[in-house]
C-alpha positions in Angstrom: 0.0 0.0 0.0 1.3 3.4 -0.9 1.3 6.5 1.3 0.4 9.0 -1.4 -0.8 6.9 -4.3 2.0 8.3 -6.4 5.1 6.2 -6.8 7.4 9.2 -7.2 6.2 10.8 -4.0 6.3 7.6 -2.1 9.9 6.9 -3.3 11.1 10.4 -2.3 9.4 10.1 1.1 11.2 6.8 1.6 14.6 8.2 0.4 14.1 11.3 2.5 13.5 9.2 5.7 16.7 7.2 4.9 18.7 10.4 4.5 17.3 11.9 7.7 18.0 8.7 9.6 21.6 8.8 8.5 21.8 12.4 9.9 20.2 11.1 13.1 23.0 8.5 13.6 25.1 11.3 15.0 24.9 11.9 18.7 24.8 15.6 18.0 21.4 15.2 16.2 19.9 12.0 17.4 16.7 10.1 16.5 14.3 13.0 16.7 12.9 13.6 13.1 12.5 17.3 13.7 16.1 17.7 14.8 17.2 15.7 11.8 15.2 17.9 9.5 16.5 21.2 11.0 20.1 19.9 10.8 19.7 18.8 7.2 18.1 22.0 6.1 20.5 24.4 7.9 23.6 22.7 6.6 22.3 22.3 3.1 21.5 26.0 3.0 24.9 27.1 4.2 26.7 24.7 1.8 24.5 25.7 -1.1 25.2 29.4 -0.5 29.0 28.8 -0.5 28.9 27.0 -3.9 28.8 28.6 -7.3 25.3 28.5 -8.9 26.5 25.7 -11.3 27.9 23.6 -8.5 24.8 24.1 -6.4 22.7 22.7 -9.3 25.2 19.8 -9.7 24.7 18.9 -6.0 21.0 19.2 -6.2 20.8 16.7 -9.0 22.0 14.1 -6.5 19.4 14.8 -3.9 16.0 13.0 -3.5 13.2 15.1 -4.8 11.8 16.2 -1.4 15.3 17.1 -0.1 15.9 19.0 -3.4 12.9 21.2 -2.6 14.2 21.9 0.9 17.6 22.7 -0.5 16.3 25.3 -2.9 13.9 27.0 -0.4 14.6 30.7 -0.2 17.5 30.5 -2.6 18.5 33.7 -4.5 21.3 33.1 -7.0 22.5 36.7 -7.1 25.6 37.2 -5.1 26.5 33.5 -5.1 28.8 32.1 -4.0 28.9 33.9 -0.7 32.4 34.8 0.3 32.6 33.4 3.8 35.9 31.7 4.2 36.2 30.4 7.8 34.8 27.5 9.6 33.3 30.0 12.2 31.5 31.9 9.4 30.1 28.6 7.9 29.0 27.4 11.4 27.4 30.8 12.0 25.3 30.4 8.8 24.3 26.9 10.1 23.5 28.4 13.5 21.4 31.2 12.0 19.4 28.7 10.0 18.8 26.6 13.1 17.3 29.6 15.0 14.0 28.6 16.4 14.7 24.9 16.1 15.4 22.6 19.0 18.8 23.6 20.4 21.6 21.9 18.5 25.3 22.4 18.2 26.0 23.8 14.7 29.3 21.9 14.4 27.7 18.6 15.3 24.9 19.3 12.8 27.4 20.2 10.1 29.5 17.1 10.7 26.4 14.8 10.7 25.0 16.3 7.4 28.3 16.5 5.6 29.0 12.9 6.7 25.7 11.8 5.3 26.4 13.7 2.0 29.8 12.1 1.7 28.2 8.7 2.1 25.2 9.2 -0.2 26.4 11.6 -2.9 28.7 10.3 -5.6 32.4 10.6 -4.6 33.3 12.8 -7.6 30.5 15.3 -6.7 31.7 15.4 -3.0 35.3 16.0 -4.2 34.0 18.9 -6.4 32.3 20.4 -3.4 35.3 20.1 -1.2 37.5 21.8 -3.8 35.0 24.8 -3.8 35.0 25.4 -0.1 37.9 26.7 1.9 40.2 24.3 3.8 38.7 25.3 7.2 35.2 24.2 6.0 36.6 21.0 4.4 37.7 19.8 7.8 34.0 19.3 8.7 33.7 16.5 6.2 34.7 13.0 7.3 38.3 12.3 6.8 38.9 9.5 4.3 
């Protein structure tokens, strides 16, 4: 039995839950679905805004349909990529997007989501992303 009656929607719901569950494996986020969602959204937004428009689109092509919608929410391509260069600036962007959510450590959220991306997005795409962000931000990705 399907949840929505549309295979595409059911498939993206299932994929989204799998991705959220991966984020929730981190002690910094945990099993609460709301926390998983807020971590995923805040880190995706910070990462997206640091990428060129072309690279942001390349990453989105590897996201499940529902997560792709979350990723593009409130996006404005003018002025991209943003020029923040430090880990602290990146984590501040994550923290700002977490505002109003259940209290969560921005670095823990970043590590959980970037770890999930490294596991679920093709390696070549992840390497492209890493090349586009400053070294300080790259350190938040899992070390090979």
